[in-house]
Every structure is written in structure tokens, then in C-alpha cells.
N, C-alpha and C positions, 0 to 999 in steps of 0.2 A: 358491572363495570368503572360506571362512577364513585362507587362508594371506596371500590379498592384504589384507584386510582388518587382519590382523595387523601385514602390515611396514605399509602406512598409519599404523595406530597407533605404530610405532616410527619413523618418520619422522616422525611428528608431536611427541613426545616429547623426541626425540634434536633437532629445530630448536627447542623450546621453552629446552632446557636451554642450547643454545648462543646464543642468543639472553638469558637471563638472567644467562651468564656475560661477554657482550659487556657486556652495562649493568655488571656488576660492576667489570670490567676499564676500559672508560672513565672513571667514576667517581673508581676511584684513579689514573687517569694524570693525570683533571682537577686533582684535589686535590694532586698532588706536585707538578704543574709550578706552578701559582699563576698561569696565562698573564693576564695584562692587556689585555680588551680590549672593548671597549662592543658590539660584534655579537652579536645576538641573536635566536635561531629565535622564530617566532609559536608561541606556544599558552600564553600567561598567560590563560588562561578559567576563571571561576566558573561552576560547573554547580550545580544543582538536584536531581540524580539521586537525592538520601536530603531529598528538601524540604527541604535548607536550603544555604544558601551552600558550598559547597566549592570549594580549588585542583582542575582536573580531575586535576592528577596525584598527588593524593594522595587521591582517592575510590578505593576499590577495587570498582570494579564496570567492567567493560566498556562506554566509553563514548565515540562520536565526538561533538565539537561543532563547529559551523563560527556563527564573528560574523557579523553584517548587514554588516561589512568585506570580512570572507572572500570570502561567498557575491558581493560585488559583483567580488571582483578574479576570480573564479572564471566569474562569469557565470551565476549559478545564480538561476534564475527560480521552480522548480516543485520539488514534490517527486522527481519522475524525475531533474532534476538532482542532485539532493541527490542519491542511492541514488548515480550515478555515483563520489562521492567519500567515499562512506563504505563500509569493509568490510564484508562480510559482509549488506548490504543491497540489493535487490531490488526493483524496482515492476511491475508487470505490471496492463494496462489492458485486455489481451482477455479476452473473456466469448461466449460463444454463438455467434462468427460476428462480432464486432463490436470493436473496438479504438480506443475514446475514452474521452471524459471520464465518462461516467456511472459507470464502475466504475474501482475499482484496490483490489490486492490491496498488501499492505507483506508482501515475504517477508524475513526475518530472520533469518541464518543457518541460510537453508533449510528454514525451517519452511512448508512450500507448506499453507495450507487447501485444505478437499477441494473445496471450492466456492464459488460468487460471495457466497453468503450467508453463510461462515464467517470470522472473522479469525483468526490468531493474532498480532496486533501492534497496537496501538491508536493512534491520535493524541488530542495535548492542546496546549489554549493556557493559558500560565501555570497550569501543573498543573491543568486544568479539562477535563474529556473530552470529546470533539468526538465527533460519530454516527459519521462514516464519514471517512475518506483523501479521498473525492472533495470535500469541503467546503473543505480548504485547499491546494487544489491548485497555486492561485496565492499565492504566501508574498511578502507587502508591508514590506519594513523595517523585519524582526524584530529585536531586540536581538541573537538567537542562537537555533541551532538543538537541540537536544542528541538524539541515535537513544542510546536505552540498549539493550544486547545482554543477553539473557539473562530468565530469569522477574523482571518487577518487579511482583508483583501486591501487597507487603507493601506498599509504599507508593502505587501507581498502579492498582491495583486489579482489576477486571474486563477481560478480553481483552485482558489483557499476557503471555499465555504463553509468545511469544518475545523479546519487549521491547517497548519503547517508544519513540514519534517527539513531544518536549515544543517547542513554539515558544512563546518566551518573547520577550515582545514588550516593546518602548523604556519607559522611565519618562518622564514628563514633564518638560523642562528646566525650570531654577530661571531663565532667561533667553529673551528672545524669540528662538528659531531656526527655521530653516526649509530647506527643498531642493526643488529642483526637477529633474527628469530627463526627457531624451528621446532614443528611440531609434530608429533608422529602419534597414531593412535589406531584403535583397531580399526576392521574395514577399508585398511589402505588409506586412512585418513592422515594427509599431512599437510601444513602450513608451514611452506618459508615466505621470511619477509626480510625485506633490506631496506635501509632509510640509509639516506649520507644529504648532509648540506653544510654549508660553508659559506664566507666572504670570499666572492670573484675578485671585486675591487674592495679595500676595506672602508666601508662609510658608504658607499656604493650600489655597490652591486652585490647579492646573496641567490644562494639557490637553495634548494631541499627535494632531492627525488627517493622515489619509491619502487620497488618492484616487489611482486607478489605472484605467487602460485600456491593454489590452495585447491584440493581436492579429496572425496571424499568416498569409498563405495557405498552403494545402495542399502540400506536396511531389511530390505526384503527380497523373498527369492523368489524368482519367477518361477512358478510352481508350473507353469508351461515347456519352460527353457531351461532342461539341466544347468546349471553353472554359470546361468545371467540371475543378476539381482537389478532392482529395479530402484530408483534414486539415485542412481553415479554423476556425480557432478566435477565441473572441472573447470578454475577459470584460474585467467593469466591477465593480470590489471600491471599498470604501471602511471606513476604521476609524475609531473616538474613541476614544480615553483618556482618561480624568479621575481625577485623584487628589486627596485629600483628606488632609492634616495638621493635622489639631486640635493636635495635641500632639510634643512632641517624641519620645515613645514610639509613637503610635497613627498607622497608617496605613492608607488604604483605596485602592482601585483599580477603577474600573468601566470594562469594556471592550466595544465591540462593535463588529461586524462585520456588512458585509453584502456579499456577492458572487453575480453572475450572469455565466451563461455561456452564449453563444448560438452554437455551432459550426455547423458544415455536416456532408456525409456521411463518415463515418469514414472513414480510410485502413486499409483491410483487401484481403489479396489473398488469391486461393485458388487450392491447389494442388491439384487434383481426379485421385483414382486411377482414373477412368473417361471415358472421350469422352462429348460429349454432342453429340448433332447434329440438324440440320432433318430430320423423318419426309418434308417433302414432296420435298425434293432433295439430304438426304445432307451438306448443308453443316455445317463444323465449328463448332458453334457453343464448347465447352471444350473444349481438348487435356485426353488422358491424360498426366499427367507423374509417374507411379507408377514404381518402377524394381526392385520386389519385390514376391512373392504368398505370402501366407499361406494353401498351399491353393486356393481358388477365391477369395480376398480379396486384390484387389492394391492395394498401399499403397507405404509409402516406406521404405527402410531410410538406415541412414546418415545425412550431412549433408542436410539438405533442399535442392535446386535453386534455383535462382533464379524469380523469375517469367517464365510464357512470355509468348510472344509477344502481344500485344492484351489484357494484363492489367496493373493491375486495370482493372476494368470494374463498373459498377454502375447498373444502373435505377434512376435518382435524378433524374428529370424529374419535379417538381411538379407532377402532371397533373390535369385537374378531377377526375377519379374518386378520387386521392390527397386531395386540398382536402377534398371533399366526407367520404371519410374519416374527415379531422382534424379536421371541423368537428361530426361526430355526435358529442352525449354521451353516446349510449347504452352502457353498461358502462364508463364512464370514470372513472380515479381521480383524476385532474385535469381541473377546466374546459377545455373545447378551447381558451380565449383566454391561459389560461396556461400550454397545452402546445406543444407544438412545430408550427412551422406548414409544415412540407415535412422532407425526410429530414434526419438531423441530431440536435440535442442543445439542448432549454432544459434549464437547472438555475438553481435558485433557494435560496443557503444565508443564513440567520441567524444570527449568534452573540453572547451575550450570557453575559458573567460580573461576579462582584461579590468582590474578593478584601480582606482584613480582615487586618492584621497588627497586636496590641497585645502591646508589653514591657509585664509589668505588672511586675517589679520579680523581684530576688534570681533571674534567669536562664531566668526563663520568659515564654515566647512564646504568648499565644492566637492563633488563626487561623481563618477562615471561607474558604470557598470555594462562590461558588454559581452553579452554570451551566446555561445554556439552548440547545438549537442545535433548527435548524427548518431541513430542507431538503425540496426536491420538484426530479423532475427528469423527464423526459419527451423519449424517444426514437424516431427512425424509423430504422430501415435496412431497406436490401434486402439480405434474410436468403441468398436463394441466392448471391449475391457474384459474377453475371456479369451482365453486357449481352446481351439479348435481346429482337426486339420482331416476329421471324419463326417462330418454332418454333411452334404452335396450342396453345392451353392444354387438359390433359388432359381427359378427358370426365368424369372420377369428381372434378372439382374440386369442392370446399365449396360448393354454393350457386351461384346467381348474381344479379348485381344490374347496374342500369341502368346504364350507363355504364365496364361492367369490362370490363377490357382480353381481348383474344380471344386473346394471347401467352401463356405461362407465365411467371407473376413472382412473388416471394414477399417483399411486404411486411410489414413486422413492427414492432410498437410495444411499446415496454417504458415502462411508467411506475412511479416510486415515492413513497411518503411515507414520512417519520422524523423524530419526536421525539424530545426524552429533555430531564428536568430530573436535575441532579445537586447533593447538599450535600456539603460535607465540612466536620467540626470537629474542630481537633486544639489538644493543646498540648505544648509543646516546651520541655526543658529542657536548658540549656548554660549553666554560670556559670564555665567557664574551666578548667574541674578536670577530675580523669579522669573522671566520669562525665556522658554525656549521654541524653538520654531523649526518645521521643515517643510519643503516647498518641492516637488521635482514632477517630473513627467516622465514616463515610461511608453516604450514601442515590443511587441511581440508580433513576429510572424513565424504558424505554426504551419507545417503540412505534416498529413497522414495518410497512407495507402494500405490497405490490406488484401488479403487474396486468398484464397483455400480451396481444395478438392479433394475428392478421394470417394471411392463407393465399393462395393462389392463387385464392381464390373471391368470395365474399360480404361481402367486406370491408363495416361499416357498418351491415350490420343485423345477422342473426342471429349472423354467426363475428366480430365486431368483437373484443372483449376479455374476458378472464376474470380479474376481479380477487380475488385470495384475500382471507379474511379478516386482521385484524389478527393481528399477533405482539406481545408483551409481554413485557418482562423486569423484576421488581423486584428490586433486590439492598441488601442491607443488609450492611456491612462495619464490624469493630473491626479496628484494627491498632494495630502498638506497635514503634517501637526501640529498642532498648537498647546503651548501648556503653561501653567500658569499658578506663583505658587500664590497661593490669598494669603496665607500665613503660614510662617516656617513648617508648622503641621499638615497643612490642608492645601492639597493640589488639585487643579481639575485639566484635564486634555480633551480635545476635541481633534481628533482625527477624519479625514473624509478621500472619497477617491473617486470622481470623475472617468466613467470607463465608456468608453464606446467599442461595441466588440464586433464584426462585420465577419459572418463565417460564410466561405464558399462550398457549392457541391459538385464535381467536375465531371465530365463522362468519362466512361471507363474506356481504355485500351478498344480500339477498331470501333470506337464512335457508338452511340446509342439513337432508336429512333423512340420517340414522343409520339405517343399514338393521340392520344386527346387534349382537348383545351382545359380538364378537370382539374391541371397542378401547374403546367407550364405551355409555353407556346409549341403548338407542334409541331413535327420535322424532325429532320435528322440532324444531329447534334454530334460533331468530329470529336476525335479525342483530345481529350483538355481544355474543350469551350464548357462555358460555364451552366450548369442545367441550374441552379438555385444560388440565390444571394440574398441573405437578411440580415439588416444591421441593429442590434439591440444599445441604447443609452442607460445605465446606471448609475444612478449616486450612491455609495454604502459608507456611510458615517459611522463613528465609534466615539463615545463620550464616556472619560472614567473620572470618577472622582475617588481618591486616597485618599486617608489620615493616617499619620504617625500618632499612636496611641501613645506609644512610647519611644525610645530611640530602638528599641529592640524588636518593635513590631508596627506592623502596616497593616491597614485593613480598605478595601476598594469596593466598589462597586462599577457598575460598566452596562452600557446598553450598547450592541452595537446590530448592524444589518448586514447580511452575505447575501451574494448572489451567484448561482452556478449559472456557467455559459448553457446556452442550448441548446439543442441537438437538430441533426438533419434526418428525415428517414426518405431517402432517394432509390431502394433497391425495387422499390415493387413499380417503379415508372416503365421500366421495361419488362415487366413480369404480366403486366395486366393490360384486357383487350380495352381498347375504346370503351365501350360500355359498363365494363368494370372498374374500371375508374371513376366514372359519376358515380358509380354506385358509390365507392370509398369516400370520394369527396362528400357526397351526402351523409355516411356513416362517422363523418367526424376527422378522418385521416387529412393531417398535413403532411406537407414537407418540412417545413419550419415549426417548430414548438418552443412555447413559450420558456424564459431563464426560469430557474427554481429560485426560491425568495427564503430569506430568513429573517426572524428580528428573534435576538438572543438576549438574555439578562442574567449578568453575572453577579456574585458575589464572593469576595474572598478575606481569608488574613495570610499572613505572613510572617514570620520572624525568627528568633531566636532566645534561647531561656538557659536560665543556671551557667551564665558566665560560656554561651554559645557552646554547652554539651548537648544543647536539645535546638534541634532546628526544625521546622517545619511551614509547610504550606497545605493549605486546603482550599476550597472552592468548590460552588454551589450554582448551577446554572438552570434555565428554564427558556426552551425556544421552540418557536412555531415555524414550523419547514412547509410550506406552501408549493403549490403548482409542483409539488415532488412527480419527477419522471420517472415512468413502471413501464417494463415492458408490455406491451397488450398485442393479443390477438384476435386482428378484424377476419370472420369469414365471411367470405359473399360468394353468390352465385350470379356467375355470367348469365345473363338474359336471352342471351342468341345463341349461349354452345353448352348451358347448362355446366361447365365447367365450373367445380367448387374450388375458390383460393382461401388460401389462410395467409393473410398476410401479419409479419409481424413486425410493429412498430413502436416507437418512444413516442407516450405523452402523457401528458400532464394531467394525470387521475388522483396524484397522492393530497393528503395533508395529514401532519404530524406533530403531536406534540411531543418534545424533547426534553427530558429532565435528568438530573443526576448530582451526584456527589464526588470531589475527588480530594485525596489527601496524599502528603508526601513526608515523611519523618527523620528522624536519624536521630541517636542519638550515644554520647558516647560515656559507655559505660562506666569504665576505668581508662586510664592511658592505656590499656593495651586490649580491653574490647570497646567494638562498637555495633551497635544495631540500628537494622534501618528496618524501615516498611513502608508500602505503598498501595493504595490500592483505591478503587471506584465503584461506583453504581451508578449507572448506565441504562436510565428508563425511556421506551418510548410507546407512546402511545398512539397510534393509529387510529384517525377521527376520519377520516375517509380515503377508500383505496377500490381500485379497479384490476380485478388481476384474473384476466379470463381463465390462463391457464390453472390455475389454483384451482378454481371453479369448477374447470371439467371434471378436475380429478378429484374433490371432497364435495362439491355440490356448495359449499358456503361462499356466500354471494358479500355478506357482512365482516368483515374485519374488523371492526370499531374496538379497540382498546386492547389489540392484538401488540404483539414484540415487531421492531425491524427483524427481519431474516441474517443469519451469519453475523451477529454482534451480540456478541458475550453482556451477557446484564451486570455481573459481579466479574472484576478482576483483581488482584494482588500479587505481592512479594513480600517476603521477609529476610531479611540479611542479617548472618553474624559474621564480624571478620574479627580474629583474634593474632596480634603478632606478640612476639617473645625475642626480646634480646641474645642471641648467642654470644659470640665471641668475636670482637671488634666491634665492625661497623656494622658484621650481618646479624641478620633479625629472623627467626622462622615462623612462620604463618599459616594459618589456616583459618578456611570458607566455606560457608555455607549458604545457597540461596536455594527457597521453596518459590516457585511459582505458580501463579492458578489462572483459569479463565472458565469461566462456567460455559457449559453447553452453549450451541445456537442452532437457532429453526432453522430448517433448511427453506421455509416461504414464508408466509403470510398468516396460513392458518394456524401456524403454532401448534401442529398435532403430532412433527417429527422435530428430532433434535438430537445432536450428538452428545455424546457423555462427557462431562466437565473434565478437562484436561491441566493434570497436575506435573510439574519436574520438580526433583533434588538436585542438584548439582553440589560437588563436592570438589575441594580444589586446598592442597597443603602442599608446602615447600618454604624455600630460603632464598633470602635476598640482603643486595644492599642497592646503594646507587649506581653498579655497574656491570652487574650482573642477577639474574632472577632462574633459578630451577623450582618447577612446579610438577605433580602429579594432578591428574584431575578425572574424574568419571561425571559426565550429563547424562542424564535420566535415567540416576540410579535405581528405579524403582522399574525400569521399563516399561512406564505409562503407554499405552498403544491409543488413548482417546483418539479420536478423529479432529486434527486441528478446521475441519471445514468438510460439509457435506451437500452435494448438489443435487438438486431433483434431475431426473437423466432419465432417458429413453432406451428401454431393452433394444438391442438390435438383431434378430436374429434374420432366418431365411425366408420367412413367408410374410416379414413387414406388418406383424399383426397387431404390435403395441407400440407404435408409434405415437398414439397420440388414444388418453392423456398419457402423463408421465408412469412411467412402467419400471421406473428401479433409481439407486442414488448413486451415485458418484461419489467416493469419498476418497478424501487427504488422507496419506500414511505419512506419521512423522517419522524423524530419524529416532530411533533404539538405544538401549545403555549403549555408553561409547567411553573406554576407559583410554587414558593418553595421558601421554607427557612434553612439556613444554620449556624450554631453554631458553634466552634472552639476552643478546651480550651489547652493553653499550659504550662508546667511548668517545 
């Protein structure tokens, strides 16, 4: 393993050196030739990666930015689409046997979170934090989206351990303007958007409003329910922005957004490692798709196979029993009227923020950012992931209920609510001289509560739902940024944030009893009372040195420290006997775990060449990820009752070395043809890891040298855009995009992986400044590679395969889609 890692690092550094040398050479050639051309590669973008406007090619941070126009040209409609065109970024929407919009992990540079409840990158709107990535799955007419890579805590704060994604909204116009866009496509796809903006009081108040409805039919037929598709989605969203400019040096912006998702059954397939048959007649219900075994444990080795015949299939009929289940308020986190009404997802998200910038003079600007988010979601899925109405239910099904099916089925409901309020105040100084400075403070108060339940028995009665107690984090931060131009070409920047993060865990509804002093004071805790509280204090610095080799080329080097907030383990407090709690404490289980930490080093080069025909940005990074959180299972035997407990908890059991290379290039080949490409190599080298669930399956205990699961090692895209003048101001255009993500491992053993994922999109049409019409096809070659795959448990009537893992739940992607889109602007 050591020699392979050394070789990878050598290749990485060699590639970096060659690319930097190429950049120097091309700049020198361009200056020497003095060629006169009007052609220009795209890329004149101002970004706010350091909370001030900077040319993207002069910002010494690895950042990818797509403007609203770029997104329209590429057909980007979601964060998942965005990741296809962003080096080192991947979106995973799979968790616990479902692939839907109730869950999204943003993975940047291979920093895979340890569980669905943990983030390593966060989302922002105009610099204001957003509670979860699911909140902005639909992107309605932004000015641009910035993806910042590497630790960004100095300016963006909590949970920006691996990076940050910032959606920048459009300003209000100084005259009446609007647009209307409509798209129709195969499988009932449609997307209707309208926007309007105008000054309400000339020079004082302006507004911009958008509305959008987007829907699509699922790409996959449910083989168990004729006429039903899996993956149906519908979103309705609206935004309103108001800008106030009472004076030339004072500007305020209020922004509000509401979005509602109403989706059908999720698109997930099952690859089972054992066969399931009907005990009455021996008929096959689920085939065994495995190709290897670890002792007695059958599983998968190498690249996962395609779906077996008869898949995907799910019991997703909205029967009277399911309707009664969803109408019952017992144990619910969300009012049944607001929750999902059948198999699928219902979610709602509200976002508000108010930003003020006041230029007080002498280069000083005072800013305030105030934000609020409120999200709730309710999702019902068929957790066994196969259709069955013939195999009788098990005799040990949990409870009974009137109208319950006689056959084995496992519907499961997941609900969640989150709210947060944030406030940031900062002062910035820039008078055009060599010194710049930023000083500020921030506050975040966020709460989360989840619940869920379901089984093969008494839904809606005693086994309906288990609602956890709320968790809360209150975070205070003080941050600064200091920059100084030592010479006209050489600059140094020192940023940092001191953060006090206090986490709370509260007693669940109905209260709970703590039976042992091993973890907390024994006694009964009323609903909402504090079970656990922990405060963490951290300082996260960043130092950047950048040098302008020529007016058109900048190189930089940086060191930054990242800290990811800690987690709480509280579920076991009411599940374990007093004696078992003492054993758990002796085994190393803790309520509060330590924050994850990262030391990150980065070098890069940015610039343009050949009179702006070529634009490029490259970066190489190396990081040490310490105290990595991982899901662990601790098995205990109660000495008084002999009851066996399997406790799942987040523990600091990992250390990983992270390194990679990123590049982004564009080339105006002619006045009419533009070529662009980007790519990344993201390597993770596990140095220490405890993964008991994987060990139970494979027998492997040493994961040294392996790659993080769910993270693509290679990714990239290549695009070609051609335009040709027609009559008057109308031009024709044609565009081709190819995207690639290498397969991902399902776990740290690196024995099982998904196929490489490719996609080809084509678009063609004609346009002028006021009108656009285009036809398109996405996923031209109908590639069916799984975007993600999660180790899973095969659920069946005898409960024979509950441990270790006995199947893989695979995410199913959108297949080939044809459509036309038209946009009118006024």
C-alpha cells in the first residue's frame, strides 16, 4: 500500500508541475505573439468566496462557479446536475434503503460523511446558511452558484469542513424586465418558470419575483404494480427579492423562498445476496444476485451487476391499511394532514434572509446578514424493496392490527423537522491600497428532530413511530481576514475563526428515564428537558500566499484548518439496562464525541492565455483528516438478564489522508466554437478505521490504504458549444456535454463498487437576446449505472438475514429524456 500511495503522490505532483509550466509557457507565447482577436473563452465571473467581489481568476481558492446563463446552456436544474459539471463534487441521495429527495449528502473532494445525520459541506444563499442540501434541490434562476473547495470555516463558519456551496441570487433590475420559460419532455416532464422585476420607486425600491413548477415521471416501471413508475417528482417554488437603496452608499436586500416537493415512490433497486421464496409453493420472489462469499456470508465482489429480472419492484399500493396508518396521529412528528399521503415524499421549505451593506467611507463597509430556515419532510417507503403478496407474514410479526396484510411487507415512515436562525455582522476595509481587512461575528441557533417507524405488523397502533428528542446547536463565532500586498505581485492573507459550539440533546416526547449514572444523572427527564450538553471551542486559521507571475497568471499556496462539529449518541440511554450502560461506558461508548479535524495544504494556478482565448484553473491539495467519525456497533450482553444489545453509535475511530488534483479549462477555438473541460482526481488513503459492520460481513479488520466509500476517485466533463449567425440578430447553436464519474465503493473494504457513470447530453436551437428555442436529449445512450449503492439488509419473513449485511440498495438514475424548451424575455 505504501509504494502505491507514494506513486500516486509522485504522479500528482508531476501533473501539477506540468500544468503550471504549461500555464507559464502559454502566457509567454500569448504576450510574445500579440495576436489580435475578439474571441474570448467564457469565465469573466466575479465570486464572493471571501465575502467580497473578486475576479474568479484572481481568487486564491479552488472555486468552480456557474452563472445562470451557463446553467441554462447546460440544462442544470438541480444540485445533482450542478455536481456533474463541478470537479471534485458528488451528490448522494441514498440512505437506509431509499433514493429520494428527503436526503442529500454533498461530498466534496471525497470527504464522505459518516452517516445521513452528518455533513462535511454546507449550503448557503447569498452567504446565509441553509439548514440542509435538500432545501435547495431546485435552483430557480440564480445569478450564479459558487462551489468552494477545501475548509471554508473562516468566512462561512459551521460545517464547511470540506467546502461550501453558495447560491447567489439576482439583483433587482433598474427597469421593467421579465421572462417566461416552458419545457416539455418525454415521461410527462415539464418545467414552467416565470420571473418579473422592476423598480417600485425609482432609485429607491425594486423587486424581483419568480415562480416555478417542475415535474417529471419516473424512469423506472414498478414491476410489481402495473402502470406505476418509480421516481416521480413534482416541485413548486417561488421567490421574492426586494432591494432598498435609500442612498448611494447603503443597500439592503430581503429575499424569501418557499418550495414544496410532492414525489411518488422512490427509485431504488435491490440486489439481494440470498434468495427469497414462498414457503407455500417454493416460488421465487427475490433472486440471489451475489457472486462471492466471505465464509458463510454471501455478498458481492467487484462491480455490481445490473438489476435482476422483475426488478425494481415494490409494494407501493396505497391500501386502506396504509391510509389508516398515515392518518393516525399517534407518535407522529408531523401532523398527518401535512405529511405524506401515500408512498413517496412530501416536504416543505421556507427560507428568509435580509442583508445590508453600508459603505461608511474611507474604504470601510459594514454588513449584516440575517437568515431563517424552516423545513419539514415526510417520506414513506417499502423498505424491503421487493413486491410480494403471496408469502405469508411471519408468526413473530410485531403486533397485529385490523386490516393488516396477511403477507410479508415492511412499510417505513421517516419524518424530520429542522429550524435555524443565523446572524452575521462584519466590517470590511479596502481603500484600494495594499492592506485589506475583515472583522466580524456570527451566531447560529439550529434545531433538528427526527422520527420514524414501521414494520411487518401493527402499523398505526403500538408500533407506529418513534420520535427522538430534539437536538440543538448554538454557535458563536468571531472571524477575521487580513490581506497585504507585499509587492504589486506578491500578497499574503491570514484568515481565521474562533468558534464556540454548544450542543444540546433533549428528552423525547413523553419523557424518558435514565437508569444509570454511567452517562447521565439517573432519574426521569420530562419532555424537552436537557439530557446532555457539551461545549467545544476551536480556532480555524487559514494562510494564503499568492503571486502574480504575469498580469494574466496567478499562483498561490495555502494552509487551512477545518473542524467539523461533533455528534451526540443518545438513543441508547433509554434502551439499555443499568448494568448494560456500565458495560457500554467501559467499552468506550460516550454521549458526546470529539469534532473531526483537518489540516489542509493546497497549491494552485489560475490565469488566461492567447489573448483570453484560453482560461484555466488548476489546484492540488493534501489533507490529514483526524478523529473521523464513523458508525460503529458495540455488542453487549447484559450480565443480569443475558439480553444481547447491538448499539449503533458515532465514534471517533478514523484517520484518512486526502489528496488530489483539479483542473478547469476553457478554449475559444474560433469565434463560433468554444471548448471546455474539467476534471479531478480525488484520492483518500485510510490510515486508521474501525468498521464493525463491515468486519462482520467480510472479516476484514485492517482497512489501511483503502478509499472512502461513496466517493468517486475520478470525475470530469467535456463540452463543445457552437454558434452560427442566421438572419438579423438571430443565431443558431448546438451543444454537446459529456460527463463522467468513476464508480464508488459501498464500504471501506473496497470489495464492492458501482459501475462508472457516464452521460451525454445534446442541445440545439436558435436564439437572440429576447427569444430562445431549443430541443434536447439527456442521457443520450441511456446509461443505467447506479449513482450510489448502499450496503443493506434483506428483510424477509423469517428475519434470517438481519446481520451482517445481506443486500445492496442501488440508486436508479434518470434515463434518456427528449424535450423542447422555449424562453421569452421582455
